C-alpha positions in Angstrom: 166.0 68.3 101.1 163.8 71.1 100.8 161.0 69.0 99.4 161.0 67.7 102.7 161.3 70.6 104.3 158.3 71.9 102.7 156.3 69.2 102.9 156.8 68.9 106.9 155.3 72.4 107.3 152.2 71.8 105.0 149.0 70.7 107.0 148.2 68.0 104.5 145.5 66.2 106.8 143.7 69.9 107.7 144.0 70.7 103.9 142.1 67.5 103.0 139.4 67.9 106.1 139.0 71.4 104.5 138.0 69.9 101.1 136.0 67.1 102.4 133.8 70.1 104.5 133.5 72.0 100.9 132.3 69.0 99.4 129.7 67.6 102.1 128.8 71.4 102.2 128.1 71.0 98.4 126.2 67.8 98.8 124.0 68.9 101.9 123.1 72.1 100.0 122.3 70.7 97.1 119.9 67.8 99.2 118.3 70.9 101.0 117.9 73.2 97.8 117.0 75.9 100.3 117.1 79.8 99.2 118.3 80.0 103.0 121.3 77.5 102.6 123.9 78.8 99.8 125.8 75.9 97.9 129.7 76.4 97.9 129.6 76.6 94.3 127.5 79.6 94.3 130.2 81.3 96.4 132.7 80.0 94.2 130.8 81.7 91.4 130.4 84.9 93.1 134.1 84.7 94.3 135.0 84.9 90.5 132.2 87.1 89.0 132.3 89.7 91.8 136.3 89.7 92.5 136.9 93.0 91.7 134.5 94.5 94.3 135.6 91.7 96.7 139.3 92.7 96.2 138.9 96.9 96.8 136.4 95.9 99.8 139.3 94.0 101.0 142.1 96.4 100.4 139.8 98.9 102.1 139.0 97.0 105.3 142.9 96.1 105.2 144.1 99.6 105.0 142.3 100.9 107.8 142.5 97.9 110.1 146.8 98.7 109.7 146.4 102.6 109.7 144.4 101.9 113.1 146.8 99.2 114.3 150.0 101.6 113.3 148.4 104.6 115.1 147.7 102.2 118.0 151.7 101.0 117.8 153.3 104.1 117.8 151.4 105.7 120.8 150.6 102.8 123.0 154.2 101.0 122.8 156.2 103.8 124.1 153.3 105.0 126.7 153.4 101.6 128.1 157.1 101.4 128.6 156.9 104.8 130.1 154.3 103.7 132.9 156.0 100.4 133.7 159.2 102.3 134.5 157.9 105.5 135.7 156.2 104.2 139.1 154.3 107.6 139.5 153.0 107.8 135.8 151.7 104.5 135.9 149.9 104.5 139.2 148.6 108.2 137.8 147.2 106.6 134.6 146.9 102.7 135.1 143.5 103.0 137.1 142.1 105.3 133.8 143.3 102.4 131.6 141.2 99.8 133.8 138.3 101.7 133.4 138.1 101.9 130.0 139.5 98.5 129.1 136.3 96.7 129.8 134.2 99.3 127.6 133.3 97.4 124.3 135.2 99.4 121.5 131.7 99.1 119.5 130.1 101.5 122.4 132.4 104.4 121.2 130.9 104.1 117.7 127.9 106.2 118.2 130.2 108.9 119.8 132.9 108.7 116.9 129.5 109.0 114.7 128.1 112.0 116.5 131.5 113.8 116.4 133.3 112.7 113.1 130.3 111.4 111.0 130.6 108.3 109.2 134.0 108.7 107.3 137.3 107.4 107.8 138.1 109.3 111.0 135.4 107.7 112.9 136.3 104.3 112.1 140.1 104.6 112.8 138.8 106.0 116.1 137.0 102.9 117.0 139.8 100.7 115.8 142.6 102.7 117.8 140.3 102.3 120.6 140.1 98.9 120.5 143.6 97.9 119.0 145.4 100.1 122.0 144.7 98.2 125.1 146.6 94.8 124.3 149.7 96.7 123.4 149.9 99.2 126.2 148.7 96.5 128.9 151.1 94.0 127.8 154.0 96.7 127.9 153.4 97.7 131.1 153.3 94.3 132.8 156.4 93.3 130.4 157.9 96.1 131.8 157.4 95.7 135.1 158.3 91.7 135.6 162.0 92.6 134.4 164.7 90.7 135.8 166.3 92.7 138.7 169.7 91.6 137.0 168.8 94.1 134.3 168.1 96.9 136.8 171.6 96.4 138.5 173.3 96.4 134.9 171.7 99.9 134.2 172.8 101.5 137.4 176.1 100.1 137.0 176.2 101.4 133.4 174.9 104.9 134.6 172.1 104.5 132.2 169.5 107.4 132.1 165.8 106.6 132.3 165.5 106.9 128.5 168.8 104.9 127.9 167.3 102.4 130.2 163.8 102.0 128.5 165.6 101.8 124.8 168.6 99.9 125.4 167.2 97.5 128.3 163.5 97.1 128.9 162.3 97.3 125.1 164.6 94.1 124.2 163.9 92.3 127.1 159.9 92.9 127.1 159.7 92.1 123.3 158.4 88.8 123.5 155.3 89.9 125.7 155.3 92.7 123.9 155.0 90.8 120.8 152.1 89.0 122.4 150.1 92.2 122.5 150.9 93.3 119.2 149.5 89.9 117.6 146.4 90.2 119.5 145.9 94.1 118.7 146.4 93.0 114.9 143.5 90.9 115.0 141.3 93.0 117.0 142.2 95.8 114.6 140.9 93.8 111.6 137.8 92.6 113.5 136.7 96.2 114.5 137.7 97.1 110.9 134.9 95.1 109.8 132.4 96.1 112.4 133.2 99.9 112.2 132.1 99.1 108.5 129.0 97.1 109.2 127.8 100.2 111.3 129.1 103.3 109.5 128.6 102.0 106.0 131.2 103.2 103.2 133.3 100.5 101.9 135.0 97.7 102.8 134.1 94.2 103.6 131.8 95.2 106.3 129.9 97.0 104.0 130.0 94.2 101.4 128.8 92.1 104.1 125.6 94.7 105.1 124.7 95.4 101.5 124.6 91.6 101.2 122.0 91.3 103.9 120.1 94.2 103.1 119.6 92.4 99.3 118.7 89.2 101.9 121.2 87.6 98.8 122.5 84.5 101.0 125.1 83.3 98.8 126.7 86.6 98.9 127.0 87.1 102.5 128.6 83.8 103.1 130.7 84.8 100.4 131.5 87.5 102.7 131.8 85.8 105.4 134.4 83.5 103.9 136.2 86.1 102.5 136.7 87.9 106.1 138.0 84.2 107.4 140.3 84.1 104.8 141.6 87.4 105.2 142.1 86.9 109.1 144.1 83.7 108.6 146.6 85.6 106.1 146.9 88.2 108.4 147.3 86.1 111.6 149.7 83.9 109.5 151.8 86.7 108.4 151.8 88.2 111.9 153.1 84.8 113.4 155.7 84.6 110.6 157.0 87.9 110.9 156.9 87.2 115.2 159.2 84.0 115.0 161.6 86.2 112.7 162.2 88.5 114.8 162.0 86.4 118.1 164.4 83.9 116.6 166.6 84.6 119.3 164.0 84.1 122.1 162.8 81.0 120.9 166.3 79.6 120.7 167.0 80.7 124.0 163.8 78.8 125.2 164.6 75.8 123.3 168.1 75.6 124.8 166.6 76.1 128.4 164.5 73.2 128.0 167.3 70.7 127.0 
């Protein structure tokens, strides 16, 4: 039974396609025999020989992305719930959010670098700036579209505004809030790499920058593949946690469609 369950969760067709793509890549690179077309075997060699530097760079990037996301979460989630529930505050602050949201986070890099230098603080400012908007916007929208019955329930129970936000608004808005959180995690990882590329010190972005400056195409491809693997791992872990925390929501949705 357990073997059947595990087999049903593994996309064997997708795995076979990836293996086929790697073999095709190696064959094409061997035929081309070009300096600008790195071989899959060369990438594998660098992954083995330079694993310590790659591991350290991956840890630095994940640490920055995690800290930046955590700061965005603990500040923007309560703010989004407050702005969605307290109408006057929402009307005051939302225009500012809408003005800043289209601004590319990379545009903040020069300002952060001039004020904070090229250390972790500048990188975290860029990450927090970009990761904040998916959380706060989704939280505002989730609270605003609450079921009217929940509003009547809060009044019947004579809940205060704070109790209503914590006991009713937050649980009911969790599915939409988690959608924003998942997007925010992806943005945080992306911006961590980009910030390291520009504000070079360490991390996967800096590893990629150094490989580019040395014109080492195999190392450049290795860095790109590692970044892709880390992104897949982070996204998969996020989806797994989200499904565990929102299991009740998915069960209810499944029952509603029966």
